[in-house]
KETOR-465709 format. One line per 8 residues: number of its first residue (from 1); their letters; for each residue z, x, y of C-alpha. Coordinates in Angstrom, 3 decimals. Each point is the difference from the previous one (the first is absolute). Example, Ala and Ser with C-alpha at 12.3 -4.5 7.8 and 13.67 -1.06 7.14 Angstrom:
1) as) 7.800 12.300 -4.500 ~ -0.660 1.370 3.440
END
This chain:
1) mdrealka) -0.077 0.028 0.024 ~ -0.717 1.493 3.265 ~ 2.632 -0.037 2.489 ~ -0.973 -2.475 2.503 ~ -0.278 -2.502 -2.656 ~ 3.415 1.098 -0.895 ~ 1.366 -0.147 3.371 ~ -1.599 -3.702 0.538
9) igekvvaa) 2.197 -1.235 -3.178 ~ 3.724 1.902 1.436 ~ -0.994 -1.532 3.060 ~ -0.420 -3.686 -1.442 ~ 3.421 0.827 -1.579 ~ 1.987 0.979 3.099 ~ -1.906 -3.040 2.329 ~ 0.984 -2.334 -2.761
17) nndgsykt) 3.422 1.339 -0.303 ~ 0.586 -0.009 3.873 ~ -1.062 -3.555 0.401 ~ 1.415 -1.612 -2.611 ~ -2.948 -0.535 -2.261 ~ 0.364 2.352 -2.416 ~ -0.281 -2.702 -3.044 ~ -3.761 -0.356 1.042
25) lidtvydp) -0.062 3.497 -1.286 ~ 0.491 -0.679 -3.915 ~ -3.619 -1.420 -0.206 ~ -1.755 2.389 2.200 ~ 1.184 3.818 -0.371 ~ 2.080 -0.265 -3.561 ~ -1.194 0.536 -3.209 ~ 0.954 -2.546 -2.750
33) scvsvesg) 1.829 3.032 -1.991 ~ 1.728 1.658 2.718 ~ 3.172 1.372 -0.462 ~ 2.800 -0.562 2.737 ~ 3.055 2.666 -0.156 ~ 2.916 -0.319 2.095 ~ 2.437 2.368 0.735 ~ 2.706 -1.343 -2.344
41) pvpggsae) 0.406 -3.683 -1.950 ~ 0.354 -3.282 1.599 ~ 3.084 -1.544 -1.298 ~ -0.573 -1.273 -3.590 ~ -3.510 1.629 -0.037 ~ -2.213 2.961 -0.161 ~ -0.902 2.685 2.676 ~ -3.979 -0.594 -1.402
49) aqgleaia) -1.753 -3.010 0.289 ~ -3.532 0.074 -1.267 ~ -2.635 -2.548 0.735 ~ -0.664 -2.008 2.315 ~ 2.506 -3.272 -0.776 ~ 2.645 2.532 -0.495 ~ -0.409 1.430 3.558 ~ -0.173 -3.675 1.360
57) gkwawwed) 2.932 -0.333 -1.671 ~ 1.660 3.093 1.108 ~ -0.942 -1.581 3.662 ~ 1.405 -3.053 -1.027 ~ 3.129 1.561 -0.232 ~ 0.434 1.827 2.840 ~ -0.689 -3.243 1.879 ~ 2.386 -2.051 -1.870
65) nhtvhett) 2.991 2.444 0.549 ~ -0.791 1.646 3.873 ~ -0.556 -1.377 3.194 ~ -2.039 2.165 1.713 ~ 0.238 0.596 3.720 ~ -2.757 2.424 0.872 ~ -2.266 2.047 -2.098 ~ -1.955 2.872 1.339
73) akgpflhg) -2.824 1.860 -2.249 ~ -1.631 3.518 1.262 ~ -2.489 1.718 -0.983 ~ -2.117 0.675 -2.449 ~ 0.399 3.559 -0.412 ~ -2.791 0.967 -2.276 ~ 0.197 2.760 -2.583 ~ -3.089 0.925 -2.154
81) ddrfgvif) -2.617 -2.469 -0.893 ~ 2.300 -2.685 -1.748 ~ 3.380 -0.070 1.484 ~ 1.607 -0.961 3.159 ~ 3.798 -0.695 1.117 ~ 1.413 -2.348 2.188 ~ 3.639 -0.060 2.066 ~ 1.675 -3.299 -0.040
89) avdctfkp) 3.069 -1.091 2.036 ~ 1.498 -3.089 -0.908 ~ 3.141 -1.731 1.722 ~ 1.084 -2.691 -2.163 ~ 3.131 -1.748 -1.517 ~ 1.296 -0.199 -3.566 ~ 0.115 -3.638 -0.133 ~ 2.547 -0.208 -3.098
97) tgertqmq) 2.293 2.539 1.648 ~ -0.988 -0.415 3.892 ~ -0.358 3.530 0.184 ~ -2.358 0.669 2.776 ~ -1.649 3.554 -0.218 ~ -2.549 2.501 1.592 ~ -2.264 1.556 -2.598 ~ -2.893 2.424 -0.396
105) elaiytvk) -2.253 0.461 -2.617 ~ -2.851 2.020 -1.127 ~ -2.855 -1.438 -2.082 ~ -2.781 2.210 -1.609 ~ -3.124 -2.009 -1.254 ~ -2.545 1.189 -2.389 ~ -3.367 -1.332 0.217 ~ -3.065 -0.310 -2.748
113) dgkivree) -3.394 -1.632 0.438 ~ 1.549 -1.170 3.262 ~ 3.117 -2.086 -1.225 ~ 3.563 1.163 0.184 ~ 1.298 1.075 -3.425 ~ 3.122 1.260 0.662 ~ 2.895 -0.183 2.495 ~ 2.953 2.087 0.084
121) ffn) 3.226 -0.850 2.208 ~ 2.088 2.905 1.419 ~ 3.164 -0.840 1.941
END
């Protein structure tokens, strides 16, 4: 994949996270067999989600358990011809405890044939 195409995918990810339309990405830039890896397991689950249904479920868990006050995404930061990074800053409240947190994480996305095949989150 050329760097301009990689950059375009990264820009879509950043824009969709900044305007709240990130759910549309599942139908446009994610490969059906994509793997998503969190820095640790979600409560009662695994750190790894494979496939679009599992990733959508991970997103649903996040929304069910957090009130997001603000999210910003910066990037993309390109690496070679197949990866890019995005830095996220999130201000959210964990609904079960009421604890408000400001967090940052780095996501590394791997792209093959124009689709995201792997995403890894570091925090």
